[in-house]
Backbone of each chain as ProteinMPNN parsed JSONL, in Angstrom:
{"seq_chain_A": "XXXXXXXXXXXXXXXXXXXXXXXXXXXXXXXXXXXXXXXXXXXXXXXXXXXXXXXXXXXXXXXXXXXXXXXXXXXXXXXXXXXXXXXXXXXXXXXXXXXXXXXXXXXXXXXXXXXXXXXXXXXXXXXXXX", "coords_chain_A": {"N_chain_A": [[28.209, 22.812, 43.961], [28.328, 20.765, 45.928], [25.692, 19.71, 47.905], [23.44, 19.784, 50.702], [21.222, 17.73, 52.723], [19.548, 19.393, 54.122], [18.829, 21.525, 52.585], [16.697, 20.774, 51.129], [13.206, 20.875, 50.482], [10.374, 19.5, 52.346], [8.433, 18.03, 50.869], [9.784, 17.428, 48.527], [11.783, 15.797, 49.544], [10.281, 13.604, 50.44], [9.087, 12.649, 48.033], [11.363, 12.125, 46.479], [12.678, 10.216, 48.088], [10.774, 8.166, 47.973], [10.869, 7.448, 45.234], [13.528, 6.621, 45.042], [13.567, 4.436, 46.782], [11.748, 2.801, 45.444], [13.15, 2.286, 43.049], [15.47, 0.947, 44.014], [14.299, -1.241, 45.291], [13.065, -2.577, 43.132], [15.315, -3.26, 41.679], [16.428, -5.079, 43.449], [14.488, -7.094, 43.391], [14.782, -7.92, 40.731], [17.399, -8.951, 40.867], [17.031, -11.05, 42.633], [15.448, -12.632, 41.016], [17.358, -13.257, 39.013], [19.029, -14.852, 40.534], [17.379, -16.932, 41.468], [15.621, -18.112, 39.548], [14.995, -20.934, 37.301], [15.86, -21.84, 34.682], [17.994, -20.717, 31.947], [16.605, -19.248, 30.041], [14.462, -18.318, 31.483], [15.786, -16.758, 33.326], [16.879, -14.697, 31.85], [15.001, -12.768, 31.592], [14.814, -11.463, 34.009], [16.729, -9.348, 34.793], [15.814, -7.14, 33.387], [13.945, -5.873, 34.899], [15.449, -4.395, 36.703], [16.737, -2.7, 34.927], [14.736, -1.228, 33.697], [12.508, 0.026, 35.408], [13.958, 0.092, 37.733], [16.412, 1.51, 37.275], [15.111, 3.744, 36.247], [13.6, 4.699, 38.438], [15.604, 5.309, 40.344], [17.031, 7.267, 38.918], [15.057, 9.198, 38.589], [14.478, 9.883, 41.246], [16.966, 10.951, 41.977], [17.091, 13.112, 40.217], [14.933, 14.698, 41.138], [15.805, 15.241, 43.725], [18.259, 16.72, 43.358], [17.317, 18.845, 41.822], [15.545, 20.119, 43.622], [17.343, 20.71, 45.642], [19.3, 22.406, 44.602], [17.844, 24.421, 43.501], [17.472, 24.869, 40.802], [16.697, 23.551, 37.531], [17.923, 20.308, 37.33], [18.7, 18.036, 35.188], [20.447, 16.261, 34.06], [20.827, 13.648, 34.782], [19.051, 12.15, 33.399], [20.243, 11.212, 31.16], [21.488, 8.8, 31.853], [19.255, 7.165, 32.314], [18.055, 7.138, 29.723], [20.143, 6.003, 28.233], [20.494, 3.444, 29.414], [17.955, 2.36, 28.969], [17.925, 2.245, 26.182], [20.091, 0.562, 25.542], [19.787, -1.918, 26.855], [17.841, -3.791, 25.608], [19.302, -4.41, 23.287], [21.688, -5.671, 24.213], [20.603, -7.879, 25.6], [19.17, -9.201, 23.62], [21.253, -9.994, 21.912], [22.661, -11.667, 23.656], [20.732, -13.615, 24.196], [20.384, -14.723, 21.624], [22.938, -15.796, 21.257], [22.9, -17.728, 23.267], [20.816, -19.394, 22.391], [21.934, -20.294, 20.0], [24.187, -21.686, 20.957], [22.924, -23.665, 22.509], [21.441, -25.051, 20.561], [23.439, -25.966, 18.847], [24.684, -27.78, 20.446], [22.742, -29.616, 20.882], [21.108, -29.554, 23.174], [18.643, -30.543, 25.658], [17.13, -28.458, 26.675], [16.942, -26.559, 24.713], [15.406, -24.191, 22.458], [12.878, -25.217, 20.161], [13.334, -25.434, 16.593], [11.256, -24.489, 14.984], [9.714, -22.554, 16.304], [11.37, -20.432, 16.39], [12.715, -17.101, 16.365], [14.735, -16.427, 14.856], [16.583, -14.541, 12.604], [18.127, -15.35, 10.482], [17.152, -17.883, 9.942], [14.504, -17.405, 8.959], [15.105, -15.967, 6.698], [16.5, -17.849, 5.179], [14.45, -19.676, 4.849], [12.672, -18.236, 3.244], [14.171, -18.024, 0.989], [14.26, -20.664, 0.198], [11.619, -21.313, -0.502]], "CA_chain_A": [[28.473, 21.42, 43.6], [27.901, 19.893, 47.015], [24.478, 20.183, 48.565], [23.063, 18.981, 51.857], [19.817, 17.339, 52.805], [18.736, 20.416, 54.782], [18.355, 22.485, 51.589], [15.592, 20.195, 50.365], [11.915, 20.939, 51.17], [9.894, 18.2, 52.822], [7.729, 17.275, 49.825], [10.777, 16.876, 47.595], [12.46, 14.686, 50.213], [9.402, 12.428, 50.457], [8.947, 12.107, 46.68], [12.654, 11.585, 46.054], [12.928, 8.979, 48.833], [9.888, 7.115, 47.459], [11.383, 6.971, 43.947], [14.789, 5.888, 45.259], [13.24, 3.127, 47.357], [11.138, 2.0, 44.377], [14.195, 1.815, 42.139], [16.336, -0.039, 44.654], [13.53, -2.459, 45.534], [12.886, -3.327, 41.887], [16.604, -3.874, 41.351], [16.597, -6.259, 44.301], [13.612, -8.145, 42.875], [15.421, -8.451, 39.535], [18.561, -9.767, 41.234], [16.505, -12.303, 43.188], [15.061, -13.435, 39.856], [18.573, -13.8, 38.402], [19.618, -15.892, 41.371], [16.507, -18.022, 41.864], [14.894, -18.781, 38.47], [15.623, -22.238, 37.113], [16.56, -21.997, 33.415], [18.579, -19.472, 31.446], [15.61, -18.454, 29.301], [13.697, -17.58, 32.487], [16.628, -15.784, 34.023], [17.256, -13.553, 31.024], [13.979, -11.727, 31.724], [14.781, -10.822, 35.324], [17.437, -8.066, 34.969], [15.119, -6.005, 32.767], [13.258, -5.143, 35.967], [16.397, -3.418, 37.238], [17.144, -1.696, 33.949], [13.643, -0.349, 33.269], [12.036, 0.911, 36.468], [14.976, 0.259, 38.759], [17.215, 2.67, 36.892], [14.221, 4.903, 36.102], [13.247, 5.234, 39.75], [16.773, 5.95, 40.947], [17.349, 8.491, 38.172], [14.035, 10.215, 38.858], [14.698, 10.366, 42.604], [18.155, 11.801, 41.977], [16.749, 14.365, 39.538], [14.083, 15.509, 42.017], [16.614, 15.703, 44.857], [19.199, 17.786, 43.002], [16.55, 20.014, 41.391], [15.043, 20.834, 44.801], [18.434, 21.163, 46.503], [20.059, 23.492, 44.0], [16.947, 25.487, 43.108], [17.428, 25.029, 39.346], [16.476, 22.221, 36.96], [19.091, 19.446, 37.124], [18.106, 16.873, 34.522], [21.417, 15.509, 33.255], [20.76, 12.225, 35.118], [18.178, 11.446, 32.455], [21.122, 10.543, 30.192], [21.684, 7.418, 32.285], [18.016, 6.441, 32.071], [17.891, 6.922, 28.283], [21.176, 5.089, 27.752], [20.203, 2.084, 29.88], [16.75, 1.891, 28.292], [18.213, 1.95, 24.78], [21.08, -0.488, 25.323], [19.446, -3.225, 27.437], [17.303, -4.76, 24.642], [20.348, -4.834, 22.351], [22.571, -6.653, 24.839], [19.917, -9.115, 25.963], [18.865, -9.933, 22.38], [22.48, -10.665, 21.45], [22.982, -12.756, 24.584], [19.746, -14.677, 23.981], [20.711, -15.408, 20.372], [24.137, -16.609, 21.476], [22.532, -18.896, 24.072], [20.052, -20.295, 21.528], [22.887, -20.899, 19.057], [24.986, -22.673, 21.665], [22.09, -24.808, 22.908], [21.083, -25.837, 19.38], [24.597, -26.646, 18.27], [25.053, -28.893, 21.311], [21.572, -30.497, 20.984], [20.661, -29.639, 24.568], [17.204, -30.73, 25.761], [16.445, -27.217, 27.015], [16.983, -25.602, 23.61], [14.138, -23.9, 21.793], [12.759, -25.9, 18.872], [13.669, -24.55, 15.485], [10.072, -23.928, 14.33], [9.209, -21.368, 16.988], [12.435, -19.458, 16.599], [12.586, -15.809, 15.694], [16.067, -16.183, 14.312], [16.362, -13.924, 11.308], [18.796, -16.133, 9.449], [16.262, -18.991, 9.582], [13.405, -16.956, 8.115], [15.653, -15.58, 5.399], [16.789, -19.047, 4.398], [13.173, -20.271, 4.467], [12.121, -17.502, 2.118], [14.944, -18.363, -0.203], [13.94, -22.012, -0.22], [10.261, -21.458, -1.045]], "C_chain_A": [[27.955, 20.483, 44.675], [26.709, 20.5, 47.731], [24.116, 19.241, 49.697], [21.589, 18.643, 51.845], [18.954, 18.482, 53.323], [18.223, 21.452, 53.79], [17.085, 22.019, 50.892], [14.294, 20.39, 51.13], [11.366, 19.542, 51.452], [9.244, 17.39, 51.714], [8.727, 16.662, 48.843], [11.519, 15.709, 48.227], [11.593, 13.435, 50.186], [9.313, 11.802, 49.066], [10.248, 11.458, 46.217], [12.973, 10.274, 46.777], [12.046, 7.849, 48.327], [10.405, 6.575, 46.139], [12.666, 6.165, 44.129], [14.512, 4.507, 45.833], [12.6, 2.222, 46.319], [12.202, 1.434, 43.447], [15.058, 0.739, 42.758], [15.576, -1.344, 44.909], [13.329, -3.263, 44.268], [14.195, -3.942, 41.427], [16.832, -5.129, 42.176], [15.725, -7.407, 43.809], [14.208, -8.774, 41.614], [16.602, -9.34, 39.852], [18.12, -11.09, 41.861], [16.053, -13.218, 42.052], [16.271, -14.035, 39.166], [19.114, -14.961, 39.222], [18.709, -17.112, 41.515], [15.846, -18.769, 40.71], [15.697, -19.967, 37.941], [16.387, -22.349, 35.802], [17.074, -20.653, 32.917], [17.526, -18.605, 30.768], [14.597, -17.822, 30.23], [14.518, -16.448, 33.071], [16.901, -14.556, 33.186], [16.21, -12.44, 31.109], [14.131, -10.915, 33.007], [15.535, -9.489, 35.395], [16.749, -6.885, 34.301], [14.309, -5.224, 33.782], [14.165, -4.053, 36.528], [16.714, -2.344, 36.22], [15.985, -0.819, 33.5], [13.214, 0.573, 34.411], [13.003, 1.023, 37.619], [15.828, 1.473, 38.482], [16.338, 3.908, 36.774], [13.881, 5.534, 37.442], [14.418, 5.935, 40.412], [17.1, 7.265, 40.259], [16.339, 9.582, 38.488], [14.169, 10.769, 40.277], [15.891, 11.292, 42.688], [17.867, 13.149, 41.324], [15.923, 15.268, 40.44], [14.906, 16.077, 43.171], [17.504, 16.873, 44.461], [18.475, 19.022, 42.496], [16.062, 20.814, 42.588], [16.185, 21.399, 45.631], [19.141, 22.372, 45.914], [19.171, 24.615, 43.488], [16.948, 25.783, 41.63], [17.236, 23.65, 38.75], [17.781, 21.478, 36.715], [18.579, 18.165, 36.496], [19.148, 16.073, 33.762], [21.43, 14.033, 33.64], [19.92, 11.436, 34.126], [18.987, 10.763, 31.359], [21.301, 9.075, 30.558], [20.429, 6.598, 31.984], [17.826, 6.13, 30.595], [18.896, 5.889, 27.784], [20.874, 3.649, 28.15], [18.984, 1.522, 29.165], [17.032, 1.498, 26.845], [19.102, 0.716, 24.644], [20.67, -1.857, 25.862], [18.832, -4.193, 26.436], [18.362, -5.274, 23.678], [21.201, -5.929, 22.978], [21.842, -7.955, 25.115], [19.484, -9.897, 24.727], [20.104, -10.669, 21.884], [22.823, -11.844, 22.341], [22.016, -13.925, 24.402], [20.01, -15.448, 22.701], [21.931, -16.296, 20.526], [23.79, -17.868, 22.265], [21.751, -19.901, 23.234], [20.98, -21.028, 20.561], [23.693, -21.982, 19.739], [24.153, -23.891, 22.036], [21.746, -25.675, 21.704], [22.273, -26.607, 18.841], [25.055, -27.804, 19.144], [23.903, -29.854, 21.532], [21.121, -30.657, 22.435], [19.159, -29.838, 24.628], [16.464, -29.435, 26.078], [16.387, -26.219, 25.88], [15.609, -25.379, 23.013], [14.064, -24.704, 20.504], [12.891, -24.91, 17.724], [12.438, -23.85, 14.896], [9.619, -22.632, 14.975], [10.257, -20.282, 17.098], [12.119, -18.163, 15.873], [13.93, -15.422, 15.102], [15.93, -15.649, 12.896], [17.008, -14.737, 10.195], [17.901, -17.286, 8.992], [15.163, -18.526, 8.635], [13.906, -16.559, 6.741], [15.91, -16.823, 4.552], [15.497, -19.741, 3.99], [12.574, -19.561, 3.259], [12.871, -17.843, 0.837], [14.537, -19.732, -0.733], [12.594, -22.108, -0.899], [10.087, -20.712, -2.358]], "O_chain_A": [[27.236, 19.526, 44.386], [26.729, 21.67, 48.114], [24.439, 18.053, 49.663], [20.812, 19.192, 51.064], [17.765, 18.549, 53.011], [17.284, 22.186, 54.1], [16.467, 22.78, 50.149], [14.256, 20.103, 52.326], [11.82, 18.547, 50.886], [9.474, 16.184, 51.619], [8.551, 15.534, 48.384], [11.851, 14.74, 47.544], [12.091, 12.335, 49.941], [9.445, 10.587, 48.918], [10.236, 10.374, 45.634], [13.476, 9.332, 46.165], [12.489, 6.703, 48.251], [10.387, 5.363, 45.928], [12.873, 5.154, 43.459], [15.135, 3.524, 45.432], [12.861, 1.019, 46.297], [12.169, 0.255, 43.096], [15.353, -0.27, 42.117], [16.139, -2.428, 44.76], [13.409, -4.491, 44.296], [14.198, -5.029, 40.848], [17.36, -6.122, 41.677], [16.158, -8.56, 43.805], [14.155, -9.99, 41.435], [16.804, -10.364, 39.2], [18.752, -12.125, 41.649], [16.249, -14.432, 42.112], [16.235, -15.2, 38.769], [19.604, -15.943, 38.665], [19.21, -18.225, 41.671], [15.532, -19.95, 40.858], [16.917, -20.019, 38.1], [17.483, -22.909, 35.798], [16.658, -19.595, 33.389], [17.543, -17.381, 30.898], [13.919, -16.876, 29.83], [14.027, -15.339, 33.284], [17.133, -13.478, 33.732], [16.49, -11.299, 30.744], [13.629, -9.793, 33.087], [15.023, -8.557, 36.015], [17.065, -5.737, 34.615], [14.011, -4.048, 33.568], [13.721, -2.936, 36.795], [16.938, -1.192, 36.59], [16.23, 0.259, 32.959], [13.517, 1.766, 34.391], [12.896, 1.953, 38.418], [15.964, 2.358, 39.327], [16.756, 5.003, 37.151], [13.873, 6.758, 37.574], [14.264, 7.019, 40.975], [17.408, 8.259, 40.917], [16.703, 10.748, 38.639], [13.999, 11.968, 40.499], [15.847, 12.306, 43.385], [18.324, 14.191, 41.794], [16.175, 16.471, 40.509], [14.738, 17.235, 43.554], [17.514, 17.902, 45.136], [18.949, 20.138, 42.707], [16.146, 22.042, 42.589], [16.032, 22.446, 46.259], [19.542, 23.273, 46.652], [19.678, 25.659, 43.079], [16.473, 26.842, 41.219], [17.576, 22.657, 39.395], [18.646, 21.956, 35.981], [18.072, 17.292, 37.201], [18.787, 15.275, 32.897], [21.991, 13.225, 32.901], [20.05, 10.217, 34.016], [18.495, 9.847, 30.7], [21.272, 8.205, 29.688], [20.514, 5.484, 31.468], [17.48, 5.005, 30.236], [18.546, 5.003, 27.005], [20.981, 2.739, 27.328], [18.967, 0.348, 28.793], [16.455, 0.538, 26.335], [18.901, -0.093, 23.738], [21.163, -2.872, 25.369], [19.258, -5.348, 26.399], [18.332, -6.441, 23.289], [21.421, -6.979, 22.375], [22.397, -9.031, 24.89], [19.432, -11.127, 24.767], [20.021, -11.829, 21.481], [23.227, -12.899, 21.854], [22.424, -15.086, 24.446], [19.883, -16.672, 22.671], [21.97, -17.409, 19.999], [24.311, -18.946, 21.981], [21.975, -21.108, 23.336], [20.833, -22.229, 20.332], [23.874, -23.068, 19.189], [24.614, -25.024, 21.898], [21.755, -26.902, 21.805], [22.142, -27.76, 18.428], [25.735, -28.712, 18.665], [24.047, -30.817, 22.286], [20.792, -31.76, 22.871], [18.448, -29.357, 23.746], [15.275, -29.325, 25.777], [15.837, -25.131, 26.051], [14.752, -26.261, 23.052], [15.074, -24.861, 19.819], [12.602, -23.721, 17.861], [12.553, -22.745, 14.367], [9.187, -21.71, 14.283], [10.061, -19.307, 17.823], [11.361, -18.136, 14.903], [14.219, -14.246, 14.88], [15.234, -16.244, 12.074], [16.482, -14.799, 9.084], [17.883, -17.632, 7.811], [14.909, -19.172, 7.619], [13.23, -16.779, 5.737], [15.586, -16.856, 3.365], [15.43, -20.333, 2.913], [12.034, -20.203, 2.359], [12.289, -17.938, -0.244], [14.473, -19.947, -1.943], [12.435, -22.925, -1.806], [9.004, -20.735, -2.942]]}, "seq_chain_B": "XXXXXXXXXXXXXXXXXXXXXXXXXXXXXXXXXXXXXXXXXXXXXXXXXXXXXXXXXXXXXXXXXXXXXXXXXXXXXXXXXXXXXXXXXXXXX", "coords_chain_B": {"N_chain_B": [[13.511, 16.604, 59.817], [13.2, 16.132, 56.998], [15.833, 15.519, 56.542], [16.103, 13.183, 58.016], [14.319, 11.494, 56.629], [15.535, 11.324, 54.064], [18.017, 10.22, 54.732], [17.328, 7.74, 55.867], [15.978, 6.523, 53.714], [18.02, 6.412, 51.782], [19.864, 4.805, 53.072], [18.466, 2.353, 53.294], [18.052, 1.866, 50.577], [20.669, 1.599, 49.587], [21.42, -0.643, 50.996], [19.666, -2.561, 49.91], [20.541, -2.529, 47.243], [23.144, -3.451, 47.578], [22.639, -6.031, 48.473], [21.435, -7.004, 46.155], [23.651, -6.925, 44.446], [25.222, -8.861, 45.663], [23.659, -11.149, 45.227], [23.736, -11.293, 42.415], [26.474, -11.717, 42.064], [26.693, -14.211, 43.23], [25.222, -15.788, 41.427], [26.888, -15.448, 39.271], [29.086, -16.851, 40.085], [28.177, -19.528, 40.532], [26.903, -20.044, 38.164], [25.658, -22.263, 35.709], [26.439, -22.324, 33.002], [28.278, -20.516, 30.411], [26.767, -18.396, 29.399], [25.039, -17.785, 31.482], [26.775, -16.682, 33.317], [27.594, -14.376, 31.952], [25.178, -13.0, 31.783], [24.686, -12.563, 34.514], [26.85, -10.913, 35.044], [26.14, -8.661, 33.563], [23.817, -7.845, 34.949], [25.05, -7.306, 37.36], [26.666, -5.126, 36.686], [24.671, -3.194, 36.203], [23.518, -2.971, 38.751], [25.719, -2.019, 40.185], [26.044, 0.439, 38.97], [23.677, 1.737, 39.771], [24.155, 1.767, 42.466], [26.331, 3.536, 42.674], [25.021, 5.815, 41.808], [23.158, 6.176, 43.892], [24.995, 6.669, 45.888], [25.971, 9.135, 45.026], [23.685, 10.742, 45.449], [23.584, 10.519, 48.201], [25.946, 11.794, 49.108], [25.502, 14.243, 48.01], [26.866, 15.171, 45.806], [27.47, 15.998, 42.5], [29.392, 14.835, 40.983], [29.522, 12.091, 41.008], [27.748, 11.257, 39.144], [28.957, 11.2, 36.611], [30.697, 9.046, 36.965], [28.84, 6.969, 37.247], [27.696, 7.003, 34.703], [29.873, 6.239, 33.121], [30.287, 3.649, 34.088], [27.916, 2.468, 33.191], [28.244, 2.627, 30.363], [30.548, 1.042, 30.044], [29.558, -1.411, 30.943], [27.655, -1.994, 28.947], [29.323, -2.252, 26.639], [30.971, -4.369, 27.461], [29.133, -6.488, 27.802], [28.065, -6.774, 25.228], [30.348, -7.445, 23.728], [31.091, -9.844, 24.965], [28.831, -11.405, 24.436], [29.0, -11.542, 21.663], [31.344, -12.961, 21.485], [30.577, -15.403, 22.602], [28.829, -16.206, 20.644], [30.241, -16.362, 18.162], [32.878, -17.024, 18.669], [34.827, -15.21, 18.273], [35.543, -11.707, 18.677], [35.78, -9.408, 16.996], [35.066, -9.505, 13.67]], "CA_chain_B": [[12.555, 15.614, 59.303], [13.577, 15.722, 55.636], [17.147, 14.879, 56.64], [15.883, 11.807, 58.483], [13.694, 10.708, 55.543], [16.499, 11.026, 53.013], [19.059, 9.317, 55.222], [16.781, 6.383, 56.013], [15.697, 5.958, 52.384], [19.27, 6.084, 51.09], [20.48, 3.645, 53.738], [17.748, 1.128, 52.888], [18.268, 1.647, 49.147], [22.018, 1.067, 49.367], [21.425, -2.01, 51.514], [19.01, -3.433, 48.929], [21.394, -2.663, 46.064], [24.273, -4.31, 47.925], [22.13, -7.402, 48.469], [21.264, -7.377, 44.752], [24.973, -7.205, 43.886], [25.67, -10.154, 46.195], [22.922, -12.215, 44.527], [24.285, -11.404, 41.055], [27.795, -12.341, 42.153], [26.479, -15.636, 43.501], [24.846, -16.435, 40.166], [28.055, -15.447, 38.387], [30.009, -17.904, 40.523], [27.639, -20.88, 40.371], [26.192, -20.16, 36.897], [26.099, -23.515, 35.107], [27.085, -22.176, 31.701], [28.934, -19.219, 30.225], [25.81, -17.305, 29.201], [24.529, -17.379, 32.792], [27.743, -15.781, 33.951], [27.56, -13.083, 31.262], [23.946, -12.333, 32.198], [24.872, -12.088, 35.883], [27.779, -9.78, 35.001], [25.369, -7.508, 33.094], [22.989, -7.385, 36.071], [25.948, -6.737, 38.373], [27.037, -3.79, 36.217], [23.544, -2.276, 36.41], [23.377, -2.73, 40.189], [26.825, -1.168, 40.628], [25.758, 1.789, 38.492], [22.659, 2.338, 40.638], [24.789, 2.001, 43.771], [27.095, 4.783, 42.574], [24.03, 6.898, 41.731], [22.671, 6.389, 45.256], [26.087, 7.29, 46.633], [25.982, 10.537, 44.648], [22.608, 11.448, 46.151], [23.901, 10.55, 49.634], [26.948, 12.813, 49.383], [25.117, 15.52, 47.442], [27.908, 15.584, 44.878], [27.061, 15.575, 41.163], [30.505, 14.204, 40.268], [29.31, 10.654, 40.91], [26.945, 10.981, 37.954], [29.85, 10.813, 35.51], [31.177, 7.689, 37.235], [27.754, 6.04, 36.951], [27.544, 6.935, 33.244], [30.988, 5.453, 32.581], [30.03, 2.249, 34.41], [26.872, 1.999, 32.284], [28.814, 2.438, 29.025], [31.445, -0.113, 30.085], [28.743, -2.617, 31.037], [27.094, -2.271, 27.616], [30.365, -2.748, 25.74], [31.431, -5.673, 27.929], [28.151, -7.537, 27.551], [27.957, -6.996, 23.787], [31.51, -8.181, 23.218], [31.047, -11.217, 25.476], [27.797, -12.131, 23.696], [29.539, -11.847, 20.336], [32.341, -14.012, 21.633], [29.877, -16.678, 22.787], [28.147, -16.567, 19.4], [31.117, -16.636, 17.035], [34.219, -17.437, 19.05], [35.739, -14.07, 18.184], [34.803, -10.486, 18.948], [35.765, -8.574, 15.794], [35.207, -10.419, 12.531]], "C_chain_B": [[12.967, 15.149, 57.896], [14.958, 15.084, 55.612], [16.992, 13.424, 57.042], [15.307, 10.933, 57.373], [14.733, 10.331, 54.493], [17.567, 10.046, 53.491], [18.549, 7.893, 55.342], [16.552, 5.743, 54.654], [16.983, 5.569, 51.679], [19.967, 4.909, 51.743], [19.805, 2.356, 53.3], [18.016, 0.818, 51.42], [19.656, 1.066, 48.897], [22.153, -0.343, 49.902], [20.813, -2.972, 50.502], [19.875, -3.619, 47.689], [22.609, -3.533, 46.355], [23.846, -5.772, 47.945], [21.929, -7.905, 47.036], [22.605, -7.705, 44.112], [25.492, -8.545, 44.392], [24.966, -11.303, 45.469], [23.451, -12.405, 43.113], [25.657, -12.064, 41.071], [27.673, -13.843, 42.409], [26.117, -16.379, 42.218], [26.042, -16.481, 39.224], [29.04, -16.542, 38.791], [29.453, -19.283, 40.205], [27.069, -21.122, 38.988], [26.608, -21.38, 36.098], [26.815, -23.334, 33.782], [27.583, -20.744, 31.537], [27.914, -18.105, 30.083], [25.162, -16.862, 30.51], [25.48, -16.401, 33.474], [27.733, -14.412, 33.281], [26.314, -12.305, 31.663], [24.081, -11.779, 33.612], [25.832, -10.916, 35.927], [27.059, -8.52, 34.538], [24.512, -6.951, 34.22], [23.844, -6.753, 37.161], [26.399, -5.336, 37.983], [25.913, -2.792, 36.492], [23.395, -1.954, 37.89], [24.496, -1.835, 40.709], [26.601, 0.272, 40.181], [24.726, 2.478, 39.387], [23.232, 2.616, 42.029], [25.585, 3.309, 43.757], [26.157, 5.976, 42.509], [23.471, 7.215, 43.115], [23.741, 7.043, 46.125], [26.188, 8.778, 46.308], [24.887, 11.335, 45.329], [22.95, 11.566, 47.636], [24.907, 11.649, 49.956], [26.563, 14.178, 48.822], [26.105, 16.048, 46.425], [27.54, 15.077, 43.492], [28.193, 14.923, 40.383], [30.276, 12.711, 40.084], [28.467, 10.273, 39.696], [27.816, 10.533, 36.789], [30.366, 9.395, 35.713], [30.098, 6.663, 36.897], [27.568, 5.883, 35.442], [28.645, 6.089, 32.621], [30.774, 3.97, 32.876], [28.958, 1.68, 33.49], [27.412, 1.718, 30.896], [29.712, 1.204, 28.999], [30.662, -1.414, 30.185], [28.135, -2.992, 29.703], [28.141, -2.883, 26.699], [30.809, -4.144, 26.15], [30.426, -6.763, 27.588], [28.015, -7.825, 26.063], [29.139, -7.8, 23.272], [31.522, -9.613, 23.726], [29.985, -12.028, 24.752], [28.284, -12.477, 22.297], [30.578, -12.958, 20.413], [31.675, -15.371, 21.83], [29.262, -17.157, 21.479], [29.139, -17.082, 18.361], [32.457, -17.213, 17.421], [35.25, -16.359, 18.857], [34.907, -12.805, 18.273], [34.674, -9.636, 17.699], [36.022, -9.476, 14.598], [35.761, -9.668, 11.334]], "O_chain_B": [[13.072, 13.952, 57.629], [15.237, 14.22, 54.781], [17.65, 12.54, 56.493], [15.729, 9.793, 57.183], [14.814, 9.175, 54.075], [17.974, 9.151, 52.75], [19.241, 6.946, 54.968], [16.881, 4.575, 54.446], [17.046, 4.516, 51.044], [20.594, 4.1, 51.059], [20.477, 1.379, 52.971], [18.187, -0.343, 51.048], [19.809, 0.148, 48.091], [22.898, -1.155, 49.351], [21.348, -4.052, 50.255], [19.948, -4.717, 47.138], [23.062, -4.275, 45.483], [24.584, -6.649, 47.495], [22.207, -9.063, 46.728], [22.704, -8.647, 43.326], [26.13, -9.286, 43.645], [25.593, -12.309, 45.136], [23.601, -13.536, 42.652], [25.971, -12.874, 40.199], [28.445, -14.641, 41.878], [26.637, -17.462, 41.95], [26.2, -17.436, 38.464], [29.743, -17.096, 37.945], [30.169, -20.127, 39.667], [26.773, -22.265, 38.64], [27.796, -21.542, 35.82], [27.712, -24.113, 33.46], [27.352, -19.882, 32.385], [28.134, -16.996, 30.572], [24.777, -15.701, 30.646], [25.062, -15.436, 34.113], [27.849, -13.392, 33.961], [26.376, -11.092, 31.862], [23.647, -10.66, 33.886], [25.666, -10.013, 36.747], [27.323, -7.432, 35.049], [24.473, -5.739, 34.435], [23.43, -5.791, 37.808], [26.505, -4.455, 38.836], [26.165, -1.681, 36.958], [23.17, -0.799, 38.255], [24.263, -0.989, 41.573], [26.921, 1.212, 40.907], [24.874, 3.653, 39.724], [22.843, 3.581, 42.687], [25.523, 4.092, 44.705], [26.446, 7.028, 43.079], [23.323, 8.383, 43.474], [23.436, 7.866, 46.989], [26.456, 9.593, 47.192], [25.112, 12.471, 45.744], [22.649, 12.581, 48.266], [24.756, 12.358, 50.951], [27.224, 15.172, 49.122], [26.175, 17.257, 46.203], [27.32, 13.88, 43.305], [27.992, 14.499, 39.244], [30.769, 12.121, 39.123], [28.466, 9.118, 39.268], [27.464, 9.602, 36.064], [30.464, 8.625, 34.758], [30.394, 5.611, 36.33], [27.317, 4.782, 34.952], [28.389, 5.312, 31.701], [31.043, 3.123, 32.023], [29.068, 0.536, 33.049], [27.086, 0.691, 30.302], [29.657, 0.41, 28.059], [31.05, -2.416, 29.584], [28.095, -4.17, 29.349], [27.893, -3.903, 26.056], [31.004, -5.01, 25.298], [30.809, -7.841, 27.137], [27.867, -8.981, 25.666], [28.97, -8.725, 22.478], [31.925, -10.516, 22.994], [30.194, -13.209, 24.476], [28.019, -13.569, 21.794], [30.677, -13.792, 19.513], [32.141, -16.376, 21.295], [29.179, -18.359, 21.227], [28.907, -18.122, 17.746], [33.12, -17.834, 16.59], [36.413, -16.535, 19.22], [33.711, -12.817, 17.981], [33.576, -9.186, 17.369], [37.061, -10.132, 14.514], [35.955, -10.258, 10.271]]}, "name": "protein", "num_of_chains": 2, "seq": "XXXXXXXXXXXXXXXXXXXXXXXXXXXXXXXXXXXXXXXXXXXXXXXXXXXXXXXXXXXXXXXXXXXXXXXXXXXXXXXXXXXXXXXXXXXXXXXXXXXXXXXXXXXXXXXXXXXXXXXXXXXXXXXXXXXXXXXXXXXXXXXXXXXXXXXXXXXXXXXXXXXXXXXXXXXXXXXXXXXXXXXXXXXXXXXXXXXXXXXXXXXXXXXXXXXXXXXXXXXXXXX"}
């Protein structure tokens, strides 16, 4: 269950450390984007950096480390990568739709105009009208 | 040598993830509207999950993987329910 760093060969340590640093660095870049970008519709793009290659890099580094340390394939970390990759678009689409709905209903100047929307209810009602 | 590489990489990675969590918390505090706070909470969940994953590699214990998976599932459910609440005013219709 518990393994030490000394069980890992040098090449696996280098590759695993590179993937872990890549994942953590991309997560940091995504968090800087969340904190620094100016509008909500800019900010909603930033965390996807952390959930795509940030989580992917950390998961891959962890998989390489435990596979080399225990001498057998340890790939159950890939569950986290698959789960995060599948669920992030769902959550961010729902959050973006909620933000668009709130901005439109309050007539905010930063709201998206209705013509360029990809709102499904709008297109359905347009088809019904024509 | 490999011990030094792994220790240095994990220390820097955990430092960067902690800084990312601080930035997300800052946005969650100052966020001008509710959707900004929900977005920052989602990013904070992801950063906390990666932090636990890095902690598991640091201690060499595969038990932390389950904790990271649970944090990921809870973050998904929390963000979806909060987005539905912002959209409709209620979670279950």
